PyMOL commands that place a pseudoatom at each C-alpha (Angstrom):
pseudoatom trace, name=CA, resn=MET, resi=1, chain=A, elem=C, hetatm=0, pos=[119.966, 124.337, 60.965]
pseudoatom trace, name=CA, resn=LEU, resi=2, chain=A, elem=C, hetatm=0, pos=[116.227, 123.872, 61.385]
pseudoatom trace, name=CA, resn=ARG, resi=3, chain=A, elem=C, hetatm=0, pos=[116.519, 123.828, 65.169]
pseudoatom trace, name=CA, resn=LEU, resi=4, chain=A, elem=C, hetatm=0, pos=[118.433, 127.089, 65.050]
pseudoatom trace, name=CA, resn=VAL, resi=5, chain=A, elem=C, hetatm=0, pos=[115.864, 128.791, 62.826]
pseudoatom trace, name=CA, resn=GLU, resi=6, chain=A, elem=C, hetatm=0, pos=[112.825, 127.393, 64.669]
pseudoatom trace, name=CA, resn=SER, resi=7, chain=A, elem=C, hetatm=0, pos=[114.041, 128.118, 68.188]
pseudoatom trace, name=CA, resn=TYR, resi=8, chain=A, elem=C, hetatm=0, pos=[116.340, 131.102, 67.844]
pseudoatom trace, name=CA, resn=GLY, resi=9, chain=A, elem=C, hetatm=0, pos=[115.217, 132.964, 64.712]
pseudoatom trace, name=CA, resn=GLU, resi=10, chain=A, elem=C, hetatm=0, pos=[114.517, 136.133, 66.668]
pseudoatom trace, name=CA, resn=ARG, resi=11, chain=A, elem=C, hetatm=0, pos=[118.033, 136.340, 68.147]
pseudoatom trace, name=CA, resn=PRO, resi=12, chain=A, elem=C, hetatm=0, pos=[120.626, 138.820, 66.816]
pseudoatom trace, name=CA, resn=ALA, resi=13, chain=A, elem=C, hetatm=0, pos=[122.879, 137.541, 64.021]
pseudoatom trace, name=CA, resn=ALA, resi=14, chain=A, elem=C, hetatm=0, pos=[125.966, 137.836, 66.242]
pseudoatom trace, name=CA, resn=GLU, resi=15, chain=A, elem=C, hetatm=0, pos=[124.626, 135.135, 68.604]
pseudoatom trace, name=CA, resn=LEU, resi=16, chain=A, elem=C, hetatm=0, pos=[123.729, 132.621, 65.889]
pseudoatom trace, name=CA, resn=PRO, resi=17, chain=A, elem=C, hetatm=0, pos=[127.191, 131.056, 65.350]
pseudoatom trace, name=CA, resn=LEU, resi=18, chain=A, elem=C, hetatm=0, pos=[127.544, 130.246, 69.057]
pseudoatom trace, name=CA, resn=LEU, resi=19, chain=A, elem=C, hetatm=0, pos=[124.000, 128.903, 69.232]
pseudoatom trace, name=CA, resn=MET, resi=20, chain=A, elem=C, hetatm=0, pos=[124.591, 126.764, 66.146]
pseudoatom trace, name=CA, resn=GLN, resi=21, chain=A, elem=C, hetatm=0, pos=[127.759, 125.345, 67.696]
pseudoatom trace, name=CA, resn=ARG, resi=22, chain=A, elem=C, hetatm=0, pos=[125.887, 124.488, 70.913]
pseudoatom trace, name=CA, resn=ILE, resi=23, chain=A, elem=C, hetatm=0, pos=[123.045, 122.839, 68.957]
pseudoatom trace, name=CA, resn=LEU, resi=24, chain=A, elem=C, hetatm=0, pos=[125.556, 120.736, 67.009]
pseudoatom trace, name=CA, resn=GLN, resi=25, chain=A, elem=C, hetatm=0, pos=[127.392, 119.718, 70.181]
pseudoatom trace, name=CA, resn=ASN, resi=26, chain=A, elem=C, hetatm=0, pos=[124.128, 118.703, 71.842]
pseudoatom trace, name=CA, resn=ALA, resi=27, chain=A, elem=C, hetatm=0, pos=[123.026, 116.761, 68.755]
pseudoatom trace, name=CA, resn=ILE, resi=28, chain=A, elem=C, hetatm=0, pos=[126.337, 114.888, 68.674]
pseudoatom trace, name=CA, resn=ARG, resi=29, chain=A, elem=C, hetatm=0, pos=[126.143, 114.120, 72.404]
pseudoatom trace, name=CA, resn=ASP, resi=30, chain=A, elem=C, hetatm=0, pos=[122.546, 112.924, 72.047]
pseudoatom trace, name=CA, resn=PHE, resi=31, chain=A, elem=C, hetatm=0, pos=[123.530, 110.671, 69.153]
pseudoatom trace, name=CA, resn=PHE, resi=32, chain=A, elem=C, hetatm=0, pos=[126.337, 109.045, 71.114]
pseudoatom trace, name=CA, resn=ARG, resi=33, chain=A, elem=C, hetatm=0, pos=[124.208, 108.712, 74.255]
pseudoatom trace, name=CA, resn=ARG, resi=34, chain=A, elem=C, hetatm=0, pos=[121.466, 106.996, 72.271]
pseudoatom trace, name=CA, resn=SER, resi=35, chain=A, elem=C, hetatm=0, pos=[124.047, 104.736, 70.625]
pseudoatom trace, name=CA, resn=LYS, resi=36, chain=A, elem=C, hetatm=0, pos=[125.513, 103.833, 73.996]
pseudoatom trace, name=CA, resn=VAL, resi=37, chain=A, elem=C, hetatm=0, pos=[122.105, 103.082, 75.508]
pseudoatom trace, name=CA, resn=LYS, resi=38, chain=A, elem=C, hetatm=0, pos=[121.039, 101.085, 72.464]
pseudoatom trace, name=CA, resn=SER, resi=39, chain=A, elem=C, hetatm=0, pos=[124.310, 99.148, 72.529]
pseudoatom trace, name=CA, resn=ALA, resi=40, chain=A, elem=C, hetatm=0, pos=[123.923, 98.393, 76.227]
pseudoatom trace, name=CA, resn=TRP, resi=41, chain=A, elem=C, hetatm=0, pos=[120.299, 97.336, 75.720]
pseudoatom trace, name=CA, resn=VAL, resi=42, chain=A, elem=C, hetatm=0, pos=[121.183, 95.009, 72.814]
pseudoatom trace, name=CA, resn=THR, resi=43, chain=A, elem=C, hetatm=0, pos=[124.101, 93.593, 74.782]
pseudoatom trace, name=CA, resn=LEU, resi=44, chain=A, elem=C, hetatm=0, pos=[121.933, 92.929, 77.835]
pseudoatom trace, name=CA, resn=LEU, resi=45, chain=A, elem=C, hetatm=0, pos=[119.216, 91.257, 75.814]
pseudoatom trace, name=CA, resn=SER, resi=46, chain=A, elem=C, hetatm=0, pos=[121.705, 89.212, 73.817]
pseudoatom trace, name=CA, resn=ALA, resi=47, chain=A, elem=C, hetatm=0, pos=[122.857, 87.778, 77.138]
pseudoatom trace, name=CA, resn=LEU, resi=48, chain=A, elem=C, hetatm=0, pos=[119.425, 86.219, 77.453]
pseudoatom trace, name=CA, resn=SER, resi=49, chain=A, elem=C, hetatm=0, pos=[119.625, 84.593, 74.051]
pseudoatom trace, name=CA, resn=PRO, resi=50, chain=A, elem=C, hetatm=0, pos=[123.109, 84.218, 72.569]
pseudoatom trace, name=CA, resn=ALA, resi=51, chain=A, elem=C, hetatm=0, pos=[123.066, 84.493, 68.787]
pseudoatom trace, name=CA, resn=ARG, resi=52, chain=A, elem=C, hetatm=0, pos=[123.868, 81.352, 66.882]
pseudoatom trace, name=CA, resn=SER, resi=53, chain=A, elem=C, hetatm=0, pos=[125.784, 81.505, 63.645]
pseudoatom trace, name=CA, resn=GLY, resi=54, chain=A, elem=C, hetatm=0, pos=[123.628, 81.164, 60.569]
pseudoatom trace, name=CA, resn=GLU, resi=55, chain=A, elem=C, hetatm=0, pos=[120.382, 82.133, 62.304]
pseudoatom trace, name=CA, resn=ALA, resi=56, chain=A, elem=C, hetatm=0, pos=[118.440, 85.291, 61.723]
pseudoatom trace, name=CA, resn=GLU, resi=57, chain=A, elem=C, hetatm=0, pos=[118.257, 87.861, 64.498]
pseudoatom trace, name=CA, resn=ALA, resi=58, chain=A, elem=C, hetatm=0, pos=[115.331, 87.207, 66.824]
pseudoatom trace, name=CA, resn=ASP, resi=59, chain=A, elem=C, hetatm=0, pos=[113.695, 89.360, 69.456]
pseudoatom trace, name=CA, resn=PRO, resi=60, chain=A, elem=C, hetatm=0, pos=[115.098, 88.090, 72.776]
pseudoatom trace, name=CA, resn=LEU, resi=61, chain=A, elem=C, hetatm=0, pos=[111.840, 88.846, 74.552]
pseudoatom trace, name=CA, resn=GLU, resi=62, chain=A, elem=C, hetatm=0, pos=[110.066, 86.467, 72.204]
pseudoatom trace, name=CA, resn=THR, resi=63, chain=A, elem=C, hetatm=0, pos=[112.359, 83.497, 72.684]
pseudoatom trace, name=CA, resn=LEU, resi=64, chain=A, elem=C, hetatm=0, pos=[109.627, 81.287, 74.090]
pseudoatom trace, name=CA, resn=ALA, resi=65, chain=A, elem=C, hetatm=0, pos=[107.748, 79.838, 71.152]
pseudoatom trace, name=CA, resn=PRO, resi=66, chain=A, elem=C, hetatm=0, pos=[103.983, 79.521, 71.228]
pseudoatom trace, name=CA, resn=ALA, resi=67, chain=A, elem=C, hetatm=0, pos=[102.773, 76.482, 73.143]
pseudoatom trace, name=CA, resn=ALA, resi=68, chain=A, elem=C, hetatm=0, pos=[101.817, 74.624, 69.986]
pseudoatom trace, name=CA, resn=ARG, resi=69, chain=A, elem=C, hetatm=0, pos=[100.515, 75.117, 66.517]
pseudoatom trace, name=CA, resn=PRO, resi=70, chain=A, elem=C, hetatm=0, pos=[96.851, 74.354, 66.096]
pseudoatom trace, name=CA, resn=GLY, resi=71, chain=A, elem=C, hetatm=0, pos=[96.407, 70.605, 66.039]
pseudoatom trace, name=CA, resn=GLU, resi=72, chain=A, elem=C, hetatm=0, pos=[99.967, 69.941, 67.251]
pseudoatom trace, name=CA, resn=GLU, resi=73, chain=A, elem=C, hetatm=0, pos=[100.600, 68.315, 70.643]
pseudoatom trace, name=CA, resn=VAL, resi=74, chain=A, elem=C, hetatm=0, pos=[103.426, 69.582, 72.884]
pseudoatom trace, name=CA, resn=PRO, resi=75, chain=A, elem=C, hetatm=0, pos=[105.405, 66.822, 74.604]
pseudoatom trace, name=CA, resn=PRO, resi=76, chain=A, elem=C, hetatm=0, pos=[104.777, 66.695, 78.386]
pseudoatom trace, name=CA, resn=ALA, resi=77, chain=A, elem=C, hetatm=0, pos=[108.451, 67.204, 79.251]
pseudoatom trace, name=CA, resn=GLU, resi=78, chain=A, elem=C, hetatm=0, pos=[108.544, 70.382, 77.182]
pseudoatom trace, name=CA, resn=ARG, resi=79, chain=A, elem=C, hetatm=0, pos=[105.328, 71.642, 78.810]
pseudoatom trace, name=CA, resn=VAL, resi=80, chain=A, elem=C, hetatm=0, pos=[106.793, 71.090, 82.283]
pseudoatom trace, name=CA, resn=GLU, resi=81, chain=A, elem=C, hetatm=0, pos=[110.050, 72.805, 81.337]
pseudoatom trace, name=CA, resn=ARG, resi=82, chain=A, elem=C, hetatm=0, pos=[108.194, 75.825, 79.929]
pseudoatom trace, name=CA, resn=SER, resi=83, chain=A, elem=C, hetatm=0, pos=[106.024, 76.138, 83.011]
pseudoatom trace, name=CA, resn=GLN, resi=84, chain=A, elem=C, hetatm=0, pos=[109.104, 75.965, 85.261]
pseudoatom trace, name=CA, resn=VAL, resi=85, chain=A, elem=C, hetatm=0, pos=[110.912, 78.638, 83.253]
pseudoatom trace, name=CA, resn=LEU, resi=86, chain=A, elem=C, hetatm=0, pos=[107.851, 80.878, 83.269]
pseudoatom trace, name=CA, resn=GLU, resi=87, chain=A, elem=C, hetatm=0, pos=[107.520, 80.409, 87.038]
pseudoatom trace, name=CA, resn=ILE, resi=88, chain=A, elem=C, hetatm=0, pos=[111.165, 81.416, 87.532]
pseudoatom trace, name=CA, resn=ILE, resi=89, chain=A, elem=C, hetatm=0, pos=[110.689, 84.475, 85.297]
pseudoatom trace, name=CA, resn=ASP, resi=90, chain=A, elem=C, hetatm=0, pos=[107.530, 85.416, 87.209]
pseudoatom trace, name=CA, resn=LYS, resi=91, chain=A, elem=C, hetatm=0, pos=[109.346, 85.160, 90.570]
pseudoatom trace, name=CA, resn=GLU, resi=92, chain=A, elem=C, hetatm=0, pos=[112.246, 87.260, 89.307]
pseudoatom trace, name=CA, resn=ILE, resi=93, chain=A, elem=C, hetatm=0, pos=[109.876, 89.905, 87.953]
pseudoatom trace, name=CA, resn=THR, resi=94, chain=A, elem=C, hetatm=0, pos=[108.180, 90.171, 91.351]
pseudoatom trace, name=CA, resn=ARG, resi=95, chain=A, elem=C, hetatm=0, pos=[111.600, 90.832, 92.924]
pseudoatom trace, name=CA, resn=LEU, resi=96, chain=A, elem=C, hetatm=0, pos=[112.173, 93.909, 90.756]
pseudoatom trace, name=CA, resn=PRO, resi=97, chain=A, elem=C, hetatm=0, pos=[111.632, 97.346, 92.321]
pseudoatom trace, name=CA, resn=ALA, resi=98, chain=A, elem=C, hetatm=0, pos=[108.055, 98.543, 91.800]
pseudoatom trace, name=CA, resn=ARG, resi=99, chain=A, elem=C, hetatm=0, pos=[108.781, 101.198, 89.145]
pseudoatom trace, name=CA, resn=GLN, resi=100, chain=A, elem=C, hetatm=0, pos=[111.052, 98.875, 87.150]
pseudoatom trace, name=CA, resn=ARG, resi=101, chain=A, elem=C, hetatm=0, pos=[108.479, 96.094, 87.316]
pseudoatom trace, name=CA, resn=GLU, resi=102, chain=A, elem=C, hetatm=0, pos=[105.698, 98.449, 86.248]
pseudoatom trace, name=CA, resn=ALA, resi=103, chain=A, elem=C, hetatm=0, pos=[107.676, 99.831, 83.294]
pseudoatom trace, name=CA, resn=PHE, resi=104, chain=A, elem=C, hetatm=0, pos=[108.848, 96.371, 82.210]
pseudoatom trace, name=CA, resn=LEU, resi=105, chain=A, elem=C, hetatm=0, pos=[105.377, 94.834, 82.335]
pseudoatom trace, name=CA, resn=LEU, resi=106, chain=A, elem=C, hetatm=0, pos=[103.709, 97.742, 80.560]
pseudoatom trace, name=CA, resn=ARG, resi=107, chain=A, elem=C, hetatm=0, pos=[106.319, 97.785, 77.803]
pseudoatom trace, name=CA, resn=TYR, resi=108, chain=A, elem=C, hetatm=0, pos=[106.788, 94.075, 77.183]
pseudoatom trace, name=CA, resn=TRP, resi=109, chain=A, elem=C, hetatm=0, pos=[103.718, 92.281, 78.531]
pseudoatom trace, name=CA, resn=GLU, resi=110, chain=A, elem=C, hetatm=0, pos=[101.120, 94.921, 77.687]
pseudoatom trace, name=CA, resn=GLU, resi=111, chain=A, elem=C, hetatm=0, pos=[103.112, 95.972, 74.576]
pseudoatom trace, name=CA, resn=LEU, resi=112, chain=A, elem=C, hetatm=0, pos=[102.654, 99.711, 75.122]
pseudoatom trace, name=CA, resn=ASP, resi=113, chain=A, elem=C, hetatm=0, pos=[105.093, 102.042, 73.425]
pseudoatom trace, name=CA, resn=VAL, resi=114, chain=A, elem=C, hetatm=0, pos=[107.388, 104.332, 75.422]
pseudoatom trace, name=CA, resn=ALA, resi=115, chain=A, elem=C, hetatm=0, pos=[105.071, 107.354, 75.214]
pseudoatom trace, name=CA, resn=GLU, resi=116, chain=A, elem=C, hetatm=0, pos=[102.011, 105.391, 76.357]
pseudoatom trace, name=CA, resn=THR, resi=117, chain=A, elem=C, hetatm=0, pos=[103.981, 103.798, 79.188]
pseudoatom trace, name=CA, resn=ALA, resi=118, chain=A, elem=C, hetatm=0, pos=[105.244, 107.208, 80.314]
pseudoatom trace, name=CA, resn=ARG, resi=119, chain=A, elem=C, hetatm=0, pos=[101.705, 108.564, 80.299]
pseudoatom trace, name=CA, resn=VAL, resi=120, chain=A, elem=C, hetatm=0, pos=[100.378, 105.610, 82.344]
pseudoatom trace, name=CA, resn=MET, resi=121, chain=A, elem=C, hetatm=0, pos=[103.258, 105.796, 84.835]
pseudoatom trace, name=CA, resn=GLY, resi=122, chain=A, elem=C, hetatm=0, pos=[103.139, 109.586, 85.081]
pseudoatom trace, name=CA, resn=CYS, resi=123, chain=A, elem=C, hetatm=0, pos=[106.822, 110.062, 84.271]
pseudoatom trace, name=CA, resn=SER, resi=124, chain=A, elem=C, hetatm=0, pos=[109.052, 111.036, 81.356]
pseudoatom trace, name=CA, resn=GLU, resi=125, chain=A, elem=C, hetatm=0, pos=[109.885, 108.783, 78.424]
pseudoatom trace, name=CA, resn=GLY, resi=126, chain=A, elem=C, hetatm=0, pos=[113.519, 108.810, 79.536]
pseudoatom trace, name=CA, resn=SER, resi=127, chain=A, elem=C, hetatm=0, pos=[112.504, 107.429, 82.927]
pseudoatom trace, name=CA, resn=VAL, resi=128, chain=A, elem=C, hetatm=0, pos=[110.555, 104.629, 81.248]
pseudoatom trace, name=CA, resn=LYS, resi=129, chain=A, elem=C, hetatm=0, pos=[113.589, 103.717, 79.156]
pseudoatom trace, name=CA, resn=THR, resi=130, chain=A, elem=C, hetatm=0, pos=[115.842, 103.764, 82.215]
pseudoatom trace, name=CA, resn=HIS, resi=131, chain=A, elem=C, hetatm=0, pos=[113.464, 101.602, 84.264]
pseudoatom trace, name=CA, resn=CYS, resi=132, chain=A, elem=C, hetatm=0, pos=[113.086, 99.093, 81.415]
pseudoatom trace, name=CA, resn=SER, resi=133, chain=A, elem=C, hetatm=0, pos=[116.813, 98.912, 80.841]
pseudoatom trace, name=CA, resn=ARG, resi=134, chain=A, elem=C, hetatm=0, pos=[117.556, 98.343, 84.501]
pseudoatom trace, name=CA, resn=ALA, resi=135, chain=A, elem=C, hetatm=0, pos=[114.795, 95.742, 84.757]
pseudoatom trace, name=CA, resn=ALA, resi=136, chain=A, elem=C, hetatm=0, pos=[116.066, 93.826, 81.717]
pseudoatom trace, name=CA, resn=HIS, resi=137, chain=A, elem=C, hetatm=0, pos=[119.614, 93.928, 83.074]
pseudoatom trace, name=CA, resn=ALA, resi=138, chain=A, elem=C, hetatm=0, pos=[118.511, 92.704, 86.507]
pseudoatom trace, name=CA, resn=LEU, resi=139, chain=A, elem=C, hetatm=0, pos=[116.385, 89.945, 84.972]
pseudoatom trace, name=CA, resn=ALA, resi=140, chain=A, elem=C, hetatm=0, pos=[119.203, 88.787, 82.703]
pseudoatom trace, name=CA, resn=ILE, resi=141, chain=A, elem=C, hetatm=0, pos=[121.568, 88.507, 85.668]
pseudoatom trace, name=CA, resn=ALA, resi=142, chain=A, elem=C, hetatm=0, pos=[118.990, 86.785, 87.879]
pseudoatom trace, name=CA, resn=LEU, resi=143, chain=A, elem=C, hetatm=0, pos=[117.971, 84.297, 85.197]
pseudoatom trace, name=CA, resn=ARG, resi=144, chain=A, elem=C, hetatm=0, pos=[121.581, 83.462, 84.340]
pseudoatom trace, name=CA, resn=ALA, resi=145, chain=A, elem=C, hetatm=0, pos=[122.276, 82.929, 88.051]
pseudoatom trace, name=CA, resn=ARG, resi=146, chain=A, elem=C, hetatm=0, pos=[119.360, 80.469, 88.209]
pseudoatom trace, name=CA, resn=GLY, resi=147, chain=A, elem=C, hetatm=0, pos=[120.614, 78.619, 85.140]
pseudoatom trace, name=CA, resn=VAL, resi=148, chain=A, elem=C, hetatm=0, pos=[117.930, 79.800, 82.721]
pseudoatom trace, name=CA, resn=THR, resi=149, chain=A, elem=C, hetatm=0, pos=[119.206, 80.217, 79.185]
pseudoatom trace, name=CA, resn=LEU, resi=150, chain=A, elem=C, hetatm=0, pos=[116.608, 81.301, 76.669]
for i in range(1, 150): cmd.bond("trace and resi %d" % i, "trace and resi %d" % (i + 1))
show_as sticks, trace
zoom trace
């Protein structure tokens, strides 16, 4: 209702029912599109880190724990394994198309939000989301193919 009043308040009363119907249809479509994208994004990221029963949900992009707590020594085998995994991830990131790589690194390495990333890249927020989604999907496939399970 607010969209109708804010955007089309000056229109004749006869046009308002049709405009309201169009606004509702667009809102419903937007809701389902966002749900579909969110579902695809969660599904892609869950492929990187399959959920285990009884564990709390974790951010898949933060599956690598910090190297060590202060004063705690990391075993050499674990250090080597981490460095190998990070090297594989780095190689796969360099294989992404330039725009996908840029969006992915700005969003997840630099921790910029979507609006800031869009401003830096000079594109729309929707483009940033698309690039990030495609990059995450490509990385998940590439890492699975190389035997990396996070």
